[in-house]
Structure formats: C-alpha cells, structure tokens
C-alpha positions as CSV (number, residue, x, y, z in Angstrom):
1,X,88.3,129.8,148.3
2,X,88.7,133.4,146.7
3,X,84.5,131.9,145.3
4,X,83.8,131.8,148.8
5,X,85.4,134.7,149.7
6,X,83.2,136.9,147.2
7,X,80.1,135.0,148.2
8,X,80.4,135.3,151.9
9,X,81.5,139.1,151.5
10,X,78.5,140.0,148.8
11,X,76.0,137.9,151.2
12,X,77.7,140.7,154.5
13,X,76.9,143.6,152.4
14,X,73.0,143.9,154.5
15,X,71.2,147.5,153.1
16,X,69.8,148.0,156.9
17,X,67.2,150.5,155.9
18,X,65.6,147.9,154.7
19,X,65.1,146.4,157.9
20,X,62.1,148.4,158.0
21,X,59.8,146.6,155.1
22,X,59.1,142.3,156.0
23,X,60.3,141.4,152.3
24,X,63.7,143.5,153.7
25,X,63.3,141.1,156.6
26,X,63.1,138.2,153.7
27,X,65.8,139.7,152.4
28,X,67.8,139.9,155.4
29,X,67.3,136.2,156.1
30,X,68.6,135.1,152.8
31,X,71.6,136.5,153.2
32,X,72.7,135.6,157.2
33,X,71.5,132.0,156.1
34,X,74.4,133.0,152.7
35,X,76.6,133.7,155.8
36,X,76.5,130.8,157.7
37,X,76.5,128.3,154.4
38,X,79.8,130.1,153.4
39,X,81.5,129.7,156.8
40,X,80.2,126.2,157.1
41,X,81.9,125.5,153.8
42,X,85.2,127.1,155.0
43,X,85.8,125.0,157.5
44,X,84.7,122.1,156.1
45,X,87.5,122.2,153.6
46,X,90.6,123.6,155.0
47,X,91.2,119.5,156.2
48,X,91.1,118.9,152.9
49,X,93.0,121.0,151.2
50,X,95.9,120.7,153.8
51,X,95.9,116.5,153.3
52,X,96.0,117.3,149.5
53,X,99.1,118.9,150.1
54,X,100.4,117.5,152.7
55,X,100.0,114.2,151.2
56,X,103.9,113.8,150.4
57,X,104.9,114.4,153.4
58,X,102.2,112.3,155.0
59,X,102.9,109.2,157.1
60,X,106.3,108.4,155.1
61,X,107.7,106.9,158.1
62,X,104.9,104.6,159.1
63,X,105.6,101.3,161.5
64,X,108.0,100.4,163.7
65,X,110.0,98.2,161.2
66,X,110.2,102.1,158.7
67,X,111.7,103.6,162.0
68,X,114.8,100.6,162.7
69,X,115.6,101.3,159.0
70,X,116.1,105.1,159.7
71,X,117.8,104.8,163.3
72,X,119.8,102.2,161.0
73,X,120.8,105.2,159.4
74,X,121.7,107.1,162.4
75,X,118.5,109.1,162.1
76,X,118.1,110.9,166.2
77,X,114.0,110.3,166.9
78,X,113.7,114.2,166.1
79,X,114.7,113.7,163.4
80,X,112.8,110.5,161.9
81,X,109.3,112.7,163.4
82,X,109.9,115.3,161.3
83,X,111.5,113.5,158.7
84,X,110.4,115.2,155.3
85,X,110.2,112.8,151.5
86,X,112.9,115.2,150.7
87,X,115.1,113.7,153.3
88,X,113.5,110.1,153.3
89,X,114.7,109.7,149.2
90,X,118.8,111.6,150.9
91,X,118.2,108.7,153.7
92,X,117.6,105.8,151.2
93,X,120.2,106.9,148.6
94,X,122.7,108.7,149.8
95,X,123.1,107.3,153.6
96,X,125.1,105.4,155.0
97,X,124.2,102.4,157.9
98,X,125.7,102.7,161.4
99,X,123.5,100.7,163.9
100,X,122.5,97.4,161.7
101,X,121.1,95.9,165.3
102,X,118.4,98.3,165.1
103,X,117.6,95.8,162.4
104,X,119.0,92.5,163.4
105,X,115.7,91.1,165.0
106,X,117.6,87.3,165.6
107,X,121.3,85.4,165.8
108,X,121.5,83.6,162.1
109,X,121.2,79.6,161.2
110,X,123.2,79.9,158.3
111,X,126.5,81.2,159.7
112,X,129.7,80.6,157.3
113,X,130.2,77.0,158.9
114,X,132.1,74.4,157.1
115,X,133.8,72.3,159.0
116,X,137.3,70.9,158.9
117,X,135.4,67.1,158.1
118,X,133.4,69.3,155.2
119,X,136.0,71.2,154.0
120,X,138.2,67.5,154.0
121,X,135.7,66.1,151.6
122,X,134.7,68.8,149.6
123,X,139.0,69.0,148.8
124,X,139.0,65.1,148.4
125,X,136.7,66.3,144.9
126,X,139.6,67.8,143.8
127,X,137.6,71.4,143.6
128,X,139.5,74.5,143.6
129,X,138.7,77.3,146.0
130,X,137.9,79.1,143.8
131,X,135.5,76.4,141.8
132,X,134.6,76.0,145.6
133,X,133.4,79.8,145.4
134,X,131.6,79.0,142.8
135,X,130.0,76.4,143.7
136,X,129.0,78.5,146.3
137,X,128.1,81.3,144.6
138,X,125.2,79.2,142.5
139,X,123.8,78.8,146.3
140,X,125.1,75.0,146.9
141,X,125.7,74.7,150.9
142,X,129.4,72.8,152.1
143,X,127.2,69.6,152.3
144,X,125.2,69.5,149.3
145,X,129.2,69.9,147.7
146,X,130.2,66.8,149.4
147,X,127.7,65.1,147.7
148,X,127.4,65.7,143.8
149,X,128.9,63.7,141.7
150,X,131.0,64.3,139.1
151,X,129.3,64.7,136.5
152,X,126.9,67.2,138.7
153,X,130.3,69.9,139.3
154,X,130.8,69.3,136.1
155,X,127.0,70.5,134.9
156,X,127.2,73.6,136.9
157,X,130.7,74.2,136.1
158,X,130.4,73.7,132.6
159,X,129.1,77.8,131.6
160,X,131.9,79.3,134.1
161,X,135.5,80.2,133.4
162,X,136.4,77.4,135.9
163,X,135.5,74.1,134.0
164,X,135.9,71.6,136.6
165,X,138.2,68.4,135.1
166,X,138.8,64.8,137.4
167,X,142.5,65.7,135.9
168,X,143.0,69.0,138.3
169,X,144.3,68.4,141.9
170,X,143.4,68.9,144.7
171,X,146.9,70.9,145.1
172,X,146.5,72.8,142.4
173,X,144.5,76.2,142.6
174,X,143.8,78.9,140.3
175,X,143.0,82.2,141.2
176,X,141.7,85.3,139.2
177,X,143.0,88.7,140.5
178,X,140.4,90.9,141.3
179,X,139.6,94.5,139.9
180,X,141.3,97.4,140.7
181,X,139.6,99.0,143.5
182,X,137.8,96.3,144.4
183,X,137.0,95.3,148.5
184,X,137.7,92.1,150.2
185,X,134.6,90.9,152.8
186,X,136.6,87.8,154.2
187,X,133.3,86.2,155.3
188,X,130.0,87.5,154.3
189,X,127.6,86.0,157.2
190,X,124.8,83.4,157.0
191,X,127.0,81.4,153.8
192,X,127.3,84.2,151.8
193,X,131.1,83.0,151.2
194,X,134.5,83.9,152.1
195,X,137.5,86.4,150.6
196,X,134.5,87.7,148.6
197,X,135.6,90.9,146.6
198,X,132.9,94.0,146.0
199,X,133.0,97.5,143.8
200,X,134.5,100.2,145.8
201,X,131.2,101.7,145.4
202,X,129.9,99.5,148.6
203,X,130.6,99.5,152.0
204,X,131.8,96.8,152.9
205,X,132.1,97.8,156.8
206,X,130.9,94.9,158.8
207,X,128.0,97.0,160.5
208,X,126.7,96.9,156.8
209,X,127.7,93.9,155.1
210,X,125.4,92.4,158.1
211,X,122.3,95.1,157.5
212,X,122.9,94.5,153.4
213,X,122.3,90.0,154.6
214,X,119.5,90.9,156.8
215,X,118.2,93.1,154.9
216,X,118.2,90.4,152.0
217,X,116.8,87.6,154.3
218,X,114.1,90.0,155.5
219,X,113.1,90.4,151.8
220,X,113.4,87.2,150.8
221,X,111.3,85.6,153.2
222,X,108.4,88.1,152.6
223,X,109.0,87.5,148.6
224,X,108.9,84.2,148.8
225,X,106.5,83.7,151.5
226,X,108.5,81.5,153.9
227,X,110.0,81.9,157.2
228,X,112.0,78.9,157.4
229,X,115.9,79.5,157.0
230,X,116.7,76.2,155.5
231,X,114.5,77.1,152.9
232,X,116.0,80.0,151.7
233,X,119.0,81.5,150.5
234,X,119.4,85.1,150.2
235,X,123.2,86.6,151.2
236,X,124.9,84.3,148.1
237,X,125.0,86.9,145.7
238,X,124.9,90.4,146.5
239,X,124.5,93.8,145.8
240,X,128.6,94.3,143.4
241,X,129.7,92.0,144.6
242,X,132.4,90.8,141.9
243,X,132.0,87.7,139.3
244,X,128.5,86.1,139.2
245,X,129.0,83.4,138.1
246,X,132.3,83.2,137.9
247,X,132.9,85.4,135.4
248,X,136.2,87.6,136.4
249,X,134.7,90.8,134.2
250,X,131.1,90.8,135.3
251,X,129.9,93.0,138.4
252,X,126.7,91.9,140.1
253,X,124.0,94.4,140.2
254,X,121.8,93.5,141.9
255,X,121.0,90.7,145.2
256,X,119.8,87.0,144.5
257,X,116.8,85.2,146.5
258,X,116.4,81.5,146.0
259,X,113.8,79.7,147.0
260,X,115.5,76.2,147.6
261,X,113.1,73.7,147.0
262,X,112.9,75.1,143.8
263,X,109.1,75.0,142.8
264,X,107.8,78.0,141.1
265,X,107.2,79.8,144.5
266,X,105.2,81.9,144.2
267,X,107.2,85.6,144.5
268,X,105.4,88.9,146.0
269,X,105.8,92.5,145.2
270,X,107.7,93.7,148.3
271,X,106.6,97.4,146.7
272,X,104.4,100.0,145.4
273,X,104.2,101.4,142.1
274,X,103.7,101.8,137.9
275,X,104.2,99.7,135.8
276,X,106.7,100.3,132.8
277,X,107.8,96.9,131.4
278,X,107.3,93.3,131.3
279,X,107.4,90.7,129.1
280,X,107.2,87.5,130.8
281,X,110.4,87.5,132.8
282,X,110.7,90.9,134.1
283,X,109.1,93.5,135.1
284,X,109.9,96.8,135.9
285,X,107.6,98.8,138.5
286,X,109.0,102.7,139.3
287,X,108.1,103.7,143.1
288,X,106.8,107.2,142.7
289,X,107.4,108.1,146.7
290,X,111.1,106.9,146.7
291,X,111.4,108.1,143.1
292,X,113.6,104.2,142.2
293,X,112.6,101.6,140.1
294,X,112.8,98.2,141.6
295,X,113.4,95.5,138.7
296,X,113.0,91.5,138.9
297,X,114.5,88.7,137.0
298,X,114.2,85.1,136.4
299,X,110.3,84.9,136.8
300,X,107.9,82.9,135.1
301,X,104.4,82.2,134.9
302,X,103.8,86.4,135.2
303,X,100.5,87.5,135.4
304,X,99.5,90.6,132.7
305,X,100.9,93.5,133.2
306,X,99.8,97.1,132.0
307,X,102.8,99.9,131.4
308,X,101.4,102.4,134.0
309,X,99.5,99.8,136.1
310,X,99.6,100.1,139.6
311,X,101.0,97.2,141.8
312,X,100.6,97.4,145.9
313,X,102.9,95.4,148.3
314,X,101.7,91.9,148.2
315,X,100.9,91.5,144.5
316,X,101.9,88.3,142.2
317,X,104.2,89.0,140.1
318,X,105.1,85.6,139.3
319,X,107.1,82.2,140.0
320,X,111.3,81.4,140.0
321,X,112.1,80.6,137.0
322,X,112.9,76.0,138.0
323,X,115.7,76.7,135.1
324,X,117.3,79.7,137.3
325,X,116.5,78.3,140.4
326,X,116.3,82.0,141.4
327,X,115.1,85.6,141.4
328,X,116.7,88.2,140.8
329,X,116.3,91.9,142.2
330,X,117.7,95.3,141.6
331,X,117.4,99.1,141.8
332,X,118.0,102.2,139.4
333,X,117.5,105.3,140.7
334,X,114.9,107.3,139.2
335,X,111.8,106.2,136.0
336,X,114.1,103.7,134.5
337,X,111.0,103.1,131.9
338,X,113.2,99.5,130.2
339,X,115.9,99.9,131.1
340,X,117.5,96.7,132.9
341,X,121.3,96.7,133.5
342,X,122.8,93.8,132.9
343,X,125.1,93.3,134.6
344,X,128.2,91.7,132.5
345,X,130.6,94.6,132.9
346,X,132.3,96.1,136.1
347,X,130.0,99.0,135.9
348,X,127.8,98.9,139.1
349,X,125.0,101.2,137.7
350,X,122.1,100.2,140.4
351,X,122.0,101.7,143.6
352,X,121.9,100.1,147.0
353,X,118.9,98.1,147.4
354,X,118.5,97.3,151.1
355,X,116.2,99.8,152.3
356,X,114.4,99.7,148.8
357,X,114.2,96.3,149.1
358,X,112.6,96.0,153.1
359,X,110.8,99.5,153.6
360,X,107.5,98.5,152.2
361,X,106.8,95.1,153.7
C-alpha cells in the first residue's frame, strides 16, 4: 500500500511548464496513465485485503443448523448476527444450554420403555440391578438382554467388577457408592439408562441432558451415515458418566457411538482440522477455528494420515472396530498433540463435546 501511494504521489507531481513541448505532453500523458492504473489497483486490492483481515470472523455462523446451536445456548438474533470468533469459542466452551428444543427436531424412538413384562423376564435370569445397568451401558436393549443366554451374559460381564454367576438370586443386589459430588440422572432419554451418575462438572439439568442425547444422535447419524435409529446407539455412555464398563474408579471422557450391525461400518469425520496424532486405532485432529482437539478411538482400517495433514468434514477416518463394537469420541481443549485422556480415573479432563461434535455437520 505504501509503495502504491508513493507511485501515485510521484505521478501527480506534474511539471506544467513542460506542457509547452511535445515531449512534455508525452511525459504528462504517461504520468496520467500511471495515476489511472494506480487508482485501479487501489480499488481492486482493498476488498481482498479486507477479506484477509476478517477471515476469522467471516462465516462463523453459516447456516440454520449452526444458528440453532447458538439459540440453544440462549443467544439472541442480534448476538448471532454479530458473533465474533472469540465469542463463539466462549459460548462453545463455557456456555450453558437453555433451549434444547432448537436442536430437538423429532420424537426419539428409543425412549426408556422397559415394560413390566421385560423387567420380569430380565429379573428371572438372576441379574442384579447393577448387572442390568452394566449390560445397558454396553449398549444392550432390554429385549436383547432377555435373549442372552447364561454363557453370553458371563462373557459380557467377565471383565467388569460384577461378574455374573448362576448362584446370584434375583433378590440380591449390589451397588457401589457413587463418588462424592456426583449427580444422579433418574432417566437418560433414548435408552440411556436409569439412575446414571455424572461428574460434578457436568450440567445434569433436564434441558442439558436432552441436548446431550439429541446432539449425540445427530452425530451418530452423520458419522455412520445412517438415519435409521434402530441401527444406532448414542446415549448409553455419555461424557462425564461414572462407572465405564461398571468400573467404579473410571469417569467417561467422551461419548460412545455404536453402529449396531457392527459390520465394519465406515466412520466419517464430523469436523475439520489438522491431524496431530494417528496410529491406526486412535486419531487426534485439531480444529484451529474452535481451538479444540477431537479424539477418535476404536477404529480399524484407518487410512494413512500424516501429522499436520488437513482433513475436511466427511473424510473417512476408518471403520468401527468389530472387537470394540463402538466408536468413542472426546474433545480436548486446545491443541493436545499426542495427548489422549484415558478416562481410567475420576478426573474429568476433557471438555463438554456435544456442540463441537455437531457444529460442522
């Protein structure tokens, strides 16, 4: 810009005495031509310059879906229209859900509907309440628990702290004491379980839990590219939930999403960013816009990714590992590089993932 202004200034320094000669006229015409070209260059480059300066605050809220996420957080239309990147990051990381109805678009078909008949049949198998919850946390529907034989039940519960034996009587129950400060949710929608406990940092208001489940469902539909709810499970192990795999000393760092047919289903990336870690089973991708790292676990047949490689929304990042029978996703604050929080303690270190899981899809 400075160079162009100097050129313009020099071009305007006309020698009017030279007008009396032909050579002088030629010189003046050249200077006028330079002036015209300089002016044209100024007007054509300003928009590009302005775009560069405002890239980070342009197109932050691009569609009605993203606007509805902001509305769910309680932002007004004026706040949405004037949203800055700094404000977006603050809302996504520190905001509280106020109006989940902006995201809830359909009546869930997997509401907890444990009938008295199913409950009676499950209890007849000699399962304790904790064992029933453990199977539910693994993704089994009530009717599927009924169909499991004794050997299958033993196999499913063998690695938990509550192994199943045929000597257990229906009237006998065992229950661990939740960690201090944990909050109980009496019923998590869409077959997410009853009397589920969550870390003290998790908002367990009805509005918040409804949003968690709806966002997880939205993400599962996209990640597995399937809108059939009978093929998807998404609410049985949420962020901050206590007792992963019935272990009383673990706190879940993310959300488990399951493609029920478990047939090596392709997994689509639900965000965009740069790869920071990839080993064929785990994948970390950093989002420079929201400044968070997405971590994906339990993948198989993952393409070869290099650190720094930019991935776009919809990229196939691998397939659901049949052995784990679900995909785990969690969100970490900032660029975490190779860091992956395991969840094998009671320290919830990942941040609330739900709005981040669905913002770009």
